[in-house]
SEBA-421275 format. One record per residue: residue in one letter; z, y, x of N, C-alpha, C, O in turn. Coordinates in steps of 0.1 Angstrom, whole numbers, plus 2048, in hexadecimal, padded with zeros to 3 digits. Last residue first. Layout:
<pts>
AZYXZYXZYXZYX
...
</pts>
This chain:
<pts>
KEB9B5A564EB0B62559EB9B6B553EB5B7254A
SEBAB50586EC1B5457EEB8B5B572EAFB61577
TEA8B4959CEB4B4159BEBDB4758FEC8B4358F
IE89B465A1E8FB48598E9DB44599E9EB38595
AE74B515C0E7DB485BCE84B515B0E86B5D5B1
QE52B565C3E5EB5D5BDE66B545B9E62B4D5AF
LE3EB5A5DFE41B525D5E51B595D2E59B5E5DA
SE1DB615EAE27B665E2E30B5A5DBE2BB525D3
SE0CB525F9E13B5C601E1DB635F6E25B6B5FB
TE09B2E5FAE08B3B5F0E10B435F9E1AB3F600
RE08B16609DFDB175FBDFEB255F7DF4B2A5F0
KE1CB17617E0FB1461EE01B17613DF6B1A615
ME31B1A607E2DB2760EE1FB21615E18B2A619
IE36B005FCE31B085F5E2BB135FBE21B175F6
NE42AF5616E33AF0613E2EAFB607E23B00609
PE5AB03618E50B02623E42AFF61DE38B05620
VE67AFC5FCE60B08602E57B0A60DE4DB1260D
FE6FAE25FDE65AE55F5E5EAF25F8E51AF35F7
LE7DAC3609E79ACE60DE6BAD6605E60AD1607
LE9AAAB608E8AAB2607E88ABF607E92AC7606
GEB6AA7608EACAA4611E9DAA8612E96AA661C
SEC5AAF5F1EBCAA35F3EB5A9E5FEEAFA935FE
AED6AC35F9EDAAB95F2ED2AAD5F3ED7AA15F5
REC0AD7602ECCAD360CED2AC3604ED2AB960B
EEB1ADB5EEEABAD75FBEB6AD0603EB6AC5609
IEC2AE45D9EBAAD85D7EB7AD25E5EB9AC65E7
TEC8AFF5E5ED1AF75E0ECEAE75E2ED5ADF5E9
EEB0B085E9EB6B055F2EC1AFF5F0EC5AF95F9
IEAAB155D0EA4B095D5EACB035E0EAEAF75DF
PEC8B1E5B9EBEB205C8EB7B135CEEBDB085D1
VEC8B12599ECCB145A7EC3B175B4EB9B115B7
LECFB12575EC4B18582ECFB18590EDAB1D591
FEDFB0D562EDBB0056BED2B05578ED0AFE583
REDEB21551EEBB1F555EE7B15563EECB1756E
EEC4B23545EC7B2A551ED4B26557ED5B28563
LEC9B1352EEC5B0A53BEC6B13547EC7B0E552
PEE7B1A51CED9B1B521ED4B1652DEDCB14536
LEF9B0050BEFAB08517EE9B0D51AEE0B0551B
KEFAAF34F6EF7AFE4F2EF7B084FEEF6B144FD
EEFEAD84FEEF1ADB4FFEF0AEA4F7EE5AED4F2
DF14AD2515F12AD950BF05ADE509F01AE7510
VF0EAB1524F0DAC1528F0AAC851AF01AC4513
PF17A94533F14A9A527F15AA752AF1CAAB533
EF08A8E551F13A8954BF10A9253FF06A9A541
NEFEA9456DEFBA89566F06A8455FF0CA7B562
PEF7AB8570EFFAAC572EF8AA0568EF1AA255E
LED8AC557DEE2AC556DEE9AB8573EE3AAF578
VEC8AE458AED0AD5590ED8AD2582EDEADB57C
YEAAAEF58FEB4AEE588EB9AE358BEB3AD9590
SE94B0A598E99AFF59EEA6AFC594EADB06591
RE74B1A598E82B19593E83B0B597E7BB0359A
LE5EB315A7E65B265A8E73B265A0E7CB2E5A1
EE3CB3B5A2E49B4059FE50B3259FE4BB2959A
VE22B475B8E28B3F5B6E38B415B0E40B485B6
GE03B5A5B4E0FB575BCE14B4A5B3E0DB435AB
RDEEB665A6DF5B6F5ABE05B6A5B2E0FB715B5
GDD9B5859CDDBB545A8DE4B5E5ADDE4B5F5B9
DDD4B5A57FDCCB64589DD0B62596DCBB6A59E
PDF8B53577DECB54575DE3B5C57EDE8B65585
QE0DB40590E09B4B589DFAB4B583DF0B44589
EE1AB1D58CE0DB29592E0BB3458AE07B3357E
LE39B14594E2FB1B588E25B23591E27B2B59A
IE4BAF9598E42B035A1E37B08596E2EB01592
LE6AAF0591E5CAF458CE57AFE595E5DB08599
VE80AD6597E7AAE159FE6DAE2598E65AD9597
KE9DAC458FE90AC758AE8BAD7591E91AE158F
FEB5AAC595EADABB596EA3ABA590E9EAB058C
FED5A9F589EC4A9E589EC2AAA58CEC9AB3588
HEF3A8B596EECA96590EDCA95591ED7A8C597
TEF9A7359DF07A7C599EFFA8A58FF03A90585
PEE7A58593EE9A6159AEF2A6C594EF2A6D588
VEEFA3259AEEEA4058EEF0A4D595EFAA4E59D
AED8A1C5A8EE2A275ABEE0A3159CED7A35596
VED99F959EED1A0659EEDDA1459FEE6A16598
HEDD9DF5A8EE79EA5ADEDE9F85ACEDCA005B5
NED59C659FECD9D05A7ED39DD5AAECC9E65AF
REE79C058AEE69B9596EE09BE5A2EE49BC5AE
GEF39DE57DEED9D257AEEC9CE589EF09D5592
LEF6A0058AEF39F757EEED9EA584EE49E958D
VF0EA1359BF04A0D59BF01A04590F0C9FE58C
QF20A355A0F1CA25597F12A2159DF0BA285A3
YF28A465BBF1FA465B2F1FA375ADF1EA2E5B5
RF36A5D5D2F37A525CAF2EA515BFF2CA5C5B9
VF3DA6E5EDF31A6A5E5F31A5F5DCF2BA555E0
YF5AA865F2F53A765F1F47A765E9F45A7E5DF
LF6DA9B604F63A995FCF5EA8B5FDF5EA84608
KF92A9D602F85A9C609F7AA975FDF7BA915F2
GFA8AA25F3FA0AAC5F7F96AAD600F91AB7606
DFB1A8B5E6FB6A8E5F5FB0A9B5FBFB2A9E607
AFA5A8A5CFFB2A8F5CEFB7A945DCFBEA9E5DE
EF83A975D9F8EA915CFF98A925D2F99A9D5D8
QF63AA75CEF73AA65D6F79AA05D0F78A9F5C4
RF46A985D4F51A9C5CCF5DA9D5D3F62A965DC
PF22A9A5DCF31A955DFF3AA9B5D5F35AA35CC
LF06A8D5CAF0EA995D0F1CA945D0F21A8C5C8
YEE8A835C6EF7A7D5CAEFFA855D1F00A855DD
LECDA865B0ED7A8D5BBEE1A845BEEE3A7C5B4
PEA9A7F5A8EB9A805A6EC1A865B3EBCA895BE
GE91A9759EE95A8A5A3EA4A8A5A1EABA9359B
TE6EAA3597E7DAA0594E81A9359BE7BA8959D
CE5AAC1597E5FAB45A2E6DAB159BE75ABA599
VE3EACC589E4BAC9586E4FABB592E4AAB0594
YE29AE6587E2AADB590E3BAD858EE44AE0591
VE13AF5570E21AF4571E23AE557BE1FADA576
NDF6B0B56DDFBAFC571E0CAFE573E11B09577
PDF7B23560DEBB1955FDEEB0B564DE8B01560
YE12B2D54BE0DB2D557E02B23558E03B19551
RE16B2F52FE16B3C535E0FB3B544E07B43549
HE15B17525E0FB2251EE0CB2E526E03B36524
TE24B07536E15B05539E0DB10530E02B13532
LE3EB0852DE3AB15535E29B10539E23B1953F
SE42AF4520E3EAFF518E39B0B51EE32B1451A
RE47AE0530E3DADE527E39AEB523E2DAED522
SE63AE7537E57AE8543E4BAE253AE41AE0542
LE71AE551FE6FAF4524E63AF252FE59AFA52F
KE71ACD519E6DAD4513E67AE4519E5DAEB518
EE82AC5533E74AC1530E6CAC8528E60ACA52C
LE9AAD3529E93AD7536E84AD2537E7BAD953B
NE9EAC2512E9BAD150FE96AD851CE90AE351B
NEA6AAD520E9AAAB516E94ABB513E88ABE513
WEBDAB3528EB3AAD532EA6AB152AE9DAB752F
TECFABB512ECBAC451BEBDAC3525EB5ACB529
NEC7A9D501EC5AAA4FFEC5AB6509EBAABC508
QEC3A8450BEBEA884FEEBBA964FBEB1A9B4F5
NECEA81525EBFA82521EBAA87516EAFA8D515
LEE9A8951DEE2A93528ED3A91523ECCA9A51F
HEF1A7550EEF4A82508EE9A8A511EE0A9050B
PEEBA5E522EE5A5E516EE2A6C510ED7A7050D
NEEAA62545EF1A64539EEBA6752DEE5A7252D
QED4A4C554ED4A5A550EDEA59542EDCA53538
PEC3A3E56FECDA3B565ED3A4A563ED7A5156C
AEA2A48573EACA42577EB6A44569EB4A4855E
VE7EA3E577E88A4056CE96A40575E96A3857F
NE69A33583E68A4357FE74A46575E73A4F56C
SE6AA1A586E6CA24592E69A3358FE68A3C597
LE64A1156FE74A10570E76A1857EE81A1C581
YE4AA1F55FE4DA1556AE5CA1B56CE5FA2756B
FE42A32548E4BA27549E4BA1D552E4CA1154E
TE2CA3D554E3AA48553E44A3F54FE50A42552
DE17A30550E1CA3155CE29A3855DE2FA38567
EE0EA37534E19A2B539E1DA2A543E27A22544
ME04A51537E12A4F530E16A41532E22A3F532
ADEEA49544DF6A5354AE04A52542E0FA52549
KDE0A38532DE6A3253FDF1A3B544DFCA36548
QDD9A4851EDE6A3D51CDEAA38526DF5A33527
SDD8A6E524DD6A5C524DDEA52523DEAA52527
WDE6A83520DD8A84522DD2A76524DC6A75525
KE02A8651DDFAA81512DECA7F515DE5A7950C
HE16A8A52FE0CA84534E08A7D525E0BA71522
NE2FA93529E29A9B531E1BA94531E13A9C536
AE3FA8051CE38A8A514E2FA9251AE28A99513
AE4CA72530E40A6B52CE37A75521E2CA7351D
AE54A8254FE53A8453EE4BA7C539E3FA8053C
AE5FA7656BE51A7B567E55A77557E58A6C554
LE78A68568E77A7556DE6BA7C56DE6BA8856F
HE88A5E547E7FA5F550E80A6B55AE87A75557
GEA7A48548EA1A56547E94A5A54FE94A5A55C
REB2A34536EA7A32541EA1A4053FE97A42538
DED1A38532EC5A3A52AEBEA37537EC4A38542
FEF3A25532EE7A31537EDBA31530EDAA28528
GF01A0E52CF06A1D526EFCA2852BEFEA33527
SEF99F7531F00A0153EF04A0B535F0DA1253B
GEED9E4524EF89E5521F019EF528F0D9EF526
RED19E353EED79DC52DEE69DE52CEEC9D9536
FEC99E8554ECE9F554AED39EF53EED89F5535
DEC29D3560ECD9DB566ED19E455EEDC9E955F
QEAE9C954DEB99C454DEC69CC553ED19CD54E
NE999D7558E9C9DC54CEA89D654AEB09DD543
TE9D9DC57BE969D5571E9D9DB562EA69E3562
AE959EE59BE9B9E958EE949E3585E879E2586
RE919E05BAE8A9E65B0E929E55A2E959D959E
HE939CE5D3E969DE5D3E929E85C8E919F45C9
FE8C9B55D3E9A9B75D7E9C9C95D6EA69CE5DA
AE719B75CCE789B35C1E869B65C7E8E9B95BE
HE5F9D55D8E649C85D9E709C45CDE779CC5C7
VE499E65C4E559E65C9E5B9D85CCE5C9D05C2
SE349E15B2E319E65BFE3D9E85CAE3B9EB5D6
DE3C9DB59BE3A9D05A3E359D35AFE319CA5B6
DE559EA588E499EF592E499E359AE539DF5A1
EE5D9E0566E5E9E1578E539E257DE489DE579
RE5A9F654BE589E9551E5A9EA55FE599F6564
FE5DA0452AE63A01537E619F653EE669EB53A
EE3FA05516E4C9FF518E509FE526E499F752E
CE28A15500E2FA1650CE3CA0A50BE42A07501
YE20A1C4E5E1AA104EEE20A0D4FAE1CA03500
KE2DA2E4DDE30A244DAE29A194DEE2BA0D4DA
RE23A494EAE2FA424F2E32A324E9E39A2A4F0
DE01A4D4F3E09A4A4E6E18A414EEE18A374F5
GDE7A654FADF2A58500DFDA584F2DFFA604EA
SDD5A734F4DD5A674E7DE1A5F4EFDE4A544EB
GDDBA974F7DD2A884F9DD8A7F4EFDDDA824E4
KDE8AB050BDE3AAC4FCDD9A9F501DD2A9D50C
LDF6AB6520DFDAB4516DF7AB150ADFEAB0500
TDE2AB6535DEBAAB536DF2AAC52ADF7AA0527
GDD6ACF530DCDAC552CDD7AB852DDD3AAF525
SDE7AE7532DE4AE2527DDBAD7523DD9AD5518
NDFCAD654DDF5ADF546DF1ADB53CDF3ACF539
LE0FAC7567E0EACD55AE06AD5556E08ADF55B
RE13AAE581E0FABE57CE0AAC1570DFFABC56E
EE31AA0592E24AA0588E20AB2586E26ABC587
IE44A915A6E3DA995A4E31A9A59AE26A9459D
VE63A805AEE58A805A5E51A8F5A4E59A985A2
WE7BA735C7E73A815BDE67A795B9E62A6F5BE
SE86A5F5CAE8DA6A5D0E87A765C8E8CA805C5
AE89A455B1E81A4C5B9E89A5A5BEE91A5F5B6
TEA2A275B4E9BA335ACE91A3A5B5E90A375C1
REAEA155C2EA4A125BBEA2A1B5B0E9FA185A5
TEBAA205DBEC5A245D0EBAA1F5C2EBDA245B7
REABA155F0EBAA125EFEC0A165E1ECAA105DC
PE91A1C5EBE94A0C5E7EA3A0B5E7EA8A015E1
DE81A365DBE8FA335E7E93A245E2E99A225D8
YE62A435DEE6DA3A5D5E77A375E0E74A365EB
SE53A625D0E57A595DCE63A505D8E6CA545D0
TE33A625BAE42A5F5BDE46A5D5CAE3EA585D2
IE1FA745A6E20A6F5B5E30A715B8E38A7A5B7
YE0FA70584E17A7658DE17A6E59CE11A6359E
SDFEA60575E03A6E570E0EA7457AE14A7E576
EDF3A4B584DECA4F57ADF2A5D57BDEBA66581
RE04A495A5E03A46597DF8A4D591DF3A56598
TE0FA425C3E08A485BDE03A435AFE00A375AE
KE2AA445D7E24A3D5CDE1BA445C5E20A4D5BF
IE38A435F9E31A4A5EFE29A425E5E22A395E9
NE4FA4060CE4AA36601E45A3E5F5E4BA3F5EA
AE57A6061AE58A52617E56A4B60CE5CA4E602
LE50A7A61CE48A7161DE4AA6361CE41A5B61D
SE5CA98607E5CA8E612E52A84611E4AA84607
PE4FAAA5F9E5CAB15FDE61AA3607E6CAA560E
FE29AB15FDE35AA65FCE44AAA600E45AAF60B
GE19ACE5EFE22AC65F9E2AABB5F5E32ABB5EB
YE0CAD95DAE15AE25E0E1DADC5ECE26AE25F2
KDFBAC75CEDF5AD45D5DFEADB5DDDFAAE25E7
MDFDAAF5C6E03AB25D2DFEAC05D5DFDAC25E1
VDEBAAD5AFDFAAAC5ABE01AB15B8E0CAB85B6
ADD4AB05BBDD6AB85B2DE7AB85AFDEDAC25AD
ADD4A985CADCFAA35D0DD5AAE5C7DDBAB75CC
PDD7A825B6DE1A855C2DDEA925C6DE8A995C6
ADCFA89594DC8A845A0DD4A8A5ACDD8A955AB
GDD5A8F57BDDFA86583DDBA84591DE2A7D599
PDC1A9856FDCCA9D56FDD8A9C577DE2AA357A
SDA3A9357EDACA8D57ADBAA97579DBDA9C584
VD89AAB582D95AA6587D9EA9F581DA5AA857B
TD67AAB579D75AB1576D7FAA757DD7DA9B57C
LD47AB8579D4FAB0580D5FAB657CD62AC257D
ED36ACA56FD39AC0564D44AB556DD48AAB568
SD30ADD57CD37AE4573D3DAD356BD46AD2562
AD1DAD458FD2DAD3593D33AD8589D3FAD958B
YD0AABA580D0DAC8583D1BAC7587D22ABE585
VCF4AA3586D01AA2583D03AB3588CFDAB8592
RCD8A9257BCDEA9D583CEBAA057DCECAA0571
PCCFA6E57ACD1A7D573CDAA8757FCE1A84588
VCB6A6058CCC5A6358DCC5A70586CBEA7A588
PC9EA4D57ACA0A55581CB3A5957FCBAA56576
LC96A2A583C9CA3257ACA0A3F582CA5A3E58D
VC7BA15589C85A1E590C87A29584C7EA2F57E
PC789F357AC75A03579C81A0A583C8DA06585
VC6C9D758CC799DE584C779EF586C749F5590
TC549CC596C559CF587C629D8581C639DE576
SC5E9C05ABC549CA5ADC529CF5A1C4B9DA5A2
LC729AC5AAC799BA5A8C6C9C35ADC6F9CD5B3
LC629945ABC699965A0C6D9A359FC6C9A8594
GC4199B5B9C4F9985B9C559995AFC4E9A05A6
PC1F9955AEC2A99D5B2C369955AFC3798C5A7
TC059855B9C129835B2C1B98A5B4C239865BD
QBF79945CFBF298E5C4BFB9895B7BF79895AC
PC039B15DCC059A55D8BFD99E5CDBFE9A35C2
EBEF9C95EFBF79C75E1BFA9B75E1BF19B05E7
EBF29D160DBEA9CA604BF59CB5F8C009CF5F9
GC009DA623BF69E1622BF09DC618BE59E2616
RC109B962BC0E9C962EC029D162CBF99CE634
AC0D9A2611C0B9A561EC0A9B761FC069BF617
GC289A55F8C1A9A35FDC189A860CC1F9B0612
TC439A55F2C399AF5EDC2D9B35F2C289BF5F2
SC5998F5E2C4E98F5E9C4499E5E5C3F9A15DA
LC6D9845D6C709915DBC629965E1C619A15E5
LC6396A5D6C6996F5C9C6D97F5CDC709865C3
GC449655E7C539625E2C5996B5D9C529755D6
PC2595D5E1C309655E2C3D9625DDC4095D5D3
TC129435EDC1C9435DFC2594E5E1C309495E5
QC04949602BFF9435F9C049475ECBFE94B5E2
PC0B968615C1195860FC08956605C059605FE
EBF697462FBFF976621C0296961BBFB96061E
EC0297A64EBF8974645BFF978639C0A97D638
GC10984663C02988664BFC98465ABF098765A
RC2596B662C2497866AC1497866AC0D97066F
TC27958642C2895B654C23969659C1C970651
GC38963627C2E95F62EC2F96063EC36967644
TC5196C61CC4897961AC3B970621C31977621
SC68957607C5F95B611C53966612C4C969608
LC7A9555F7C7A9605FCC72966604C72971609
LC789385F1C769435E5C799505ECC789595E4
GC5F92E60AC6B92E602C6D93A5F8C659435F6
PC3C91C605C47928609C56926601C5891F5F7
TC348FE60BC379055FFC4490D605C4F909609
QC298FD624C248FA618C2790160FC2090A60A
PC3091963DC3490F633C2C90B629C26914623
EC1D91B65BC2092264CC22918642C1A91063F
EC2C91C67DC23916671C2891D664C33922662
GC3C92868DC2D92968FC25924686C19926686
RC56917684C5492168DC4391C68FC3E911691
AC5590B661C5890866EC50913678C45916675
GC5F921646C5591964DC5B91465CC66919661
TC7192E639C6593663FC5C92E645C5293364A
SC8B925620C7F92362AC7592C62EC70932624
LC9A92C60DC97936615C9193161FC9293862A
LC9C910603C9B91C5FAC96926601C8C92B5FC
GC8B8FB615C948FF610C9290A608C8690F607
PC6C8E4612C748EF619C7F8F4612C7D8F1607
TC688C6618C698D060BC728DA611C7D8D8615
QC638BF631C5C8BB629C5B8C561AC528CA613
PC678D764DC718CF644C648CC635C5D8D562F
EC5B8D266DC5A8DA660C5F8CF658C5E8C3659
EC6F8D2689C688CA680C658D4674C6D8DD671
GC858DD699C778D769EC708D2698C678CB69E
RC9F8D1689C988D9694C8D8D6698C8C8CA69A
AC968CC665C9E8CA674C978D167BC8C8D6678
GC988EA64CC948DC654C9C8D8660CA68DE664
TCA98FA644C97901649C948F4651C8D8F465B
SCBB8FD626CB58F362FCA98FD635CA390462E
LCC9909611CC6910619CBE90A627CBC912631
LCCE8F0601CC88FD5F9CC3908604CBA90F601
GCC18D6616CCB8DD60CCC68EA607CBA8EE609
PCAB8BC60FCB08C8615CBC8CE60ECBF8CB602
TCAD89B610CAC8A3604CB48B260BCC08B360B
QCAC890629CA388A620CA1896613C9689A60E
PCB28A2644CB789E638CAB89B62ECA18A262D
ECAD899664CA689F65ACAA89B64ECA788F64B
ECC3897681CBC890676CB789A66CCBE8A466C
GCD58A3691CCA89D698CC289668ECB988F693
RCEE8A0678CEC8A4685CE389B68DCE6890690
ACDE8A3654CE689E65FCE58A066ECDA8A3672
GCD78C2645CD48B464DCE08AF654CE98B665A
TCE48D963BCD68DB643CD38CF64BCCD8CF656
SCF28E261CCED8D7629CE18DC630CD78E262C
LCFC8F360ACFA8F8615CF88EF620CFA8F262C
ID038DE5F5CFD8EC5F2CF58F15FFCE98F35FF
RCFB8BE5FBD028C55FDCFD8D65FACF18D85FC
TCEE8A55E0CEF8AD5EDCF88BA5EECFB8C05E4
GCF88885D2CF38945D4CF589D5E0CFE89B5E8
AD088705D1CF68715D2CF287D5D1CE687E5CE
AD218775D4D1D8705DCD0E86F5DCD0986C5E7
GD2189C5C9D2488E5C6D1E8855D3D1788A5DC
LD1B8B55D3D198B15C6D1A8A55C1D158A15B7
GD358C15E9D298B95E5D268B65D7D308B65CF
AD3E8E35DFD408D85E8D338CD5E5D298D05DF
GD3D9075E1D358F85E0D3A8EF5E6D3A8F05F2
LD4B91C5CED4E9165DDD489095DBD4D9005D4
LD4092E5C2D389255C2D3E91D5D0D379195D9
LDF29A55CBDD89A15CDDC997E5CCDBC97C5CD
TF1AA51591F0CA4C597F01A46590EF7A43596
VF2BA68595F2AA5C58CF21A53594F25A4F59F
GF37A8B593F2EA7E59BF32A70592F3CA6F58A
SF3BAAE596F3AAA658EF35A96595F2EA9859F
RF35AC45A5F42ABE5A6F45AAF5A0F4EAA65A3
WF20AD35A2F24ACD5AFF2EAC65AFF33AC35BA
WF23AE158DF17AD558BF18ACD597F12AC3598
PF45AE357DF39AE8586F30ADC588F34AD1586
AF4FAD355EF54AD656FF45ADB574F3AAD7570
MF52AE6543F4BADE54AF4FAE1556F52AEC55A
</pts>
């Protein structure tokens, strides 16, 4: 097999009630008192309306004969017929209590701190160790991603795995790959782009990592979370790497997984290096030459962080090869991807152990 760095492919409008009806918000014709006042009518200026409006409080200085629905009486006097929300004159109990005066006051239950839980996919939890880059960030139920509109794939996807995310009722049979409507139609992949291409729609954030809710699993089926992947790689060695990531939750309390595509140069016959990759469909979905996966492993009892970083070529790989063969220094991925991991991690821990071989 050729060295990993050499291979390459690629969001009651009221009108009139009729000719004989009145307008809902009518206040009368200009300069005249309406024969039938509107719903919120307060009468013509300077005159008291014969039939006060719904919210009428009477003409200035006088008490209305029929108080409005929300009337509380004229100042200093108790209304003869209290309004719907009337509470009576100050210091006195209303003769006819208002509608809301009999509503019981329910006690607010006490919530203890121990009852408060954080969603496994909460952004603050997922991004504990920082953002590798800051362009086109999208938040999903189960992961955070940075989308690259040029390649029609993500630059990176970060998810947090633990024993809670791997259990639940999420079922893949109810999920379907679908376009990401948050991405402009010019810059997103479609299912048609993959049809007949010979490539799988390879998950970056794996569906099996998010059984904790159906929504969490469904969000992994956005096409913005997939990239064209060689079928043999996707179904074998890459699948084994995803299984390894999940199995590490038995040893580490939290496993943070960052996955993304790489487009690496290849030396050609003229001795020069070129970055070449295939594109799929009318939307030109880029086929990565390689994929990376960075595992940030929290040690038990807060004893620091272990870091493992892998690069696999987007081509058939001998499934008998141990995954350790694909371990690389984190600097290799940082240089090739334009992303940064270590500076952000070191803001959260004073102990970082990078594993480059086993």
